[in-house]
Kinemage of the C-alpha trace (Angstrom):
@kinemage 1
@onewidth
@group {chain A} dominant
@subgroup {mainchain}
@vectorlist {calphas} color= white
{ca met a 1} P -0.116 -0.076 -0.192
{ca ser a 2} L 1.591 3.387 -0.895
{ca gly a 3} L -0.366 5.817 -0.010
{ca trp a 4} L 0.342 8.390 -2.613
{ca phe a 5} L -1.187 9.667 -5.891
{ca tyr a 6} L 0.298 12.501 -8.151
{ca leu a 7} L -0.218 13.819 -11.752
{ca asn a 8} L 2.413 14.344 -14.075
{ca gly a 9} L 2.333 17.471 -15.669
{ca ala a 10} L 3.739 16.409 -19.120
{ca pro a 11} L 1.816 16.933 -22.215
{ca asp a 12} L 1.747 13.441 -23.196
{ca ala a 13} L 0.904 11.753 -19.744
{ca lys a 14} L -1.848 9.194 -19.484
{ca leu a 15} L -3.822 10.827 -16.751
{ca arg a 16} L -4.758 14.444 -17.898
{ca leu a 17} L -6.310 16.992 -15.102
{ca lys a 18} L -9.782 18.059 -16.907
{ca ala a 19} L -11.275 20.428 -14.272
{ca phe a 20} L -10.389 21.281 -10.596
{ca ser a 21} L -12.637 23.508 -8.232
{ca gly a 22} L -12.794 24.618 -4.652
{ca ala a 23} L -15.119 25.508 -2.269
{ca ser a 24} L -15.049 26.987 1.358
{ca lys a 25} L -18.001 26.230 4.121
{ca asn a 26} L -17.865 26.415 7.980
{ca gly a 27} L -14.110 26.199 7.810
{ca lys a 28} L -13.586 23.107 6.013
{ca his a 29} L -12.030 23.492 2.430
{ca val a 30} L -12.844 21.176 -0.382
{ca ile a 31} L -11.153 20.869 -3.379
{ca arg a 32} L -12.839 18.857 -6.436
{ca ile a 33} L -10.599 17.423 -9.155
{ca glu a 34} L -11.812 15.726 -12.215
{ca ile a 35} L -9.078 13.607 -13.676
{ca glu a 36} L -9.494 11.915 -17.701
{ca thr a 37} L -7.749 9.220 -19.359
{ca ser a 38} L -8.247 6.988 -22.379
{ca asp a 39} L -6.442 4.055 -20.847
{ca thr a 40} L -7.962 1.464 -18.717
{ca tyr a 41} L -4.747 0.247 -16.762
{ca tyr a 42} L -4.294 4.089 -15.580
{ca phe a 43} L -8.128 4.530 -14.882
{ca gly a 44} L -7.851 1.140 -12.725
{ca asn a 45} L -4.415 2.007 -11.263
{ca ala a 46} L -5.625 5.620 -10.456
{ca leu a 47} L -8.981 3.998 -8.597
{ca lys a 48} L -6.770 1.605 -6.815
{ca glu a 49} L -4.238 4.041 -5.863
{ca leu a 50} L -6.863 6.758 -4.885
{ca gly a 51} L -8.667 3.909 -2.650
{ca glu a 52} L -5.149 3.298 -0.475
{ca val a 53} L -4.945 7.036 0.134
{ca gln a 54} L -8.490 6.925 1.535
{ca ala a 55} L -8.190 3.822 3.494
{ca gly a 56} L -4.795 5.390 4.929
{ca gln a 57} L -6.338 8.094 6.100
{ca lys a 58} L -9.432 6.125 8.100
{ca pro a 59} L -8.606 6.038 12.227
{ca arg a 60} L -7.090 2.566 13.379
{ca lys a 61} L -9.726 0.204 14.860
{ca ala a 62} L -9.128 -0.372 18.430
{ca pro a 63} L -8.498 -3.988 18.937
{ca ala a 64} L -11.493 -5.740 20.699
{ca ala a 65} L -11.534 -5.939 24.238
{ca lys a 66} L -11.206 -9.739 25.583
{ca lys a 67} L -13.675 -11.088 27.304
{ca pro a 68} L -12.765 -12.812 30.955
{ca ala a 69} L -12.893 -16.427 30.755
{ca ala a 70} L -16.184 -18.139 31.953
{ca lys a 71} L -16.288 -19.034 35.744
{ca pro a 72} L -16.528 -23.355 35.517
{ca leu a 73} L -19.855 -24.718 36.356
{ca ala a 74} L -20.311 -25.581 40.343
{ca leu a 75} L -21.155 -29.284 39.926
{ca pro a 76} L -21.770 -31.676 42.588
{ca pro a 77} L -19.074 -34.107 43.899
{ca pro a 78} L -18.752 -37.373 42.340
{ca arg a 79} L -20.921 -40.645 44.080
{ca leu a 80} L -18.839 -42.077 46.257
{ca ala a 81} L -17.876 -45.652 44.880
{ca leu a 82} L -18.829 -48.236 48.200
{ca ser a 83} L -18.681 -51.552 48.160
{ca gly a 84} L -21.900 -53.196 48.620
{ca pro a 85} L -23.045 -57.036 49.272
{ca ala a 86} L -22.822 -57.289 45.496
{ca asp a 87} L -19.178 -56.283 45.183
{ca glu a 88} L -18.111 -58.991 47.828
């Protein structure tokens, strides 16, 4: 997972910057970028890289707390093996 995405400014670049805009509201600033390509490899790769960037920015989940071990059942003690008249 690289976590990086970049555009090349060369005239023959496969990914081309089509349009961009920006807006601010309530202290948050949003940049919208439109990228164009005619190559399916670059299209898929750009989506994969952008997905990795997004995944890298999500906070990591805390490990699940371990449940305490269950207490053993309170079973009655086993019967005593007494010898009877049949055992003699």
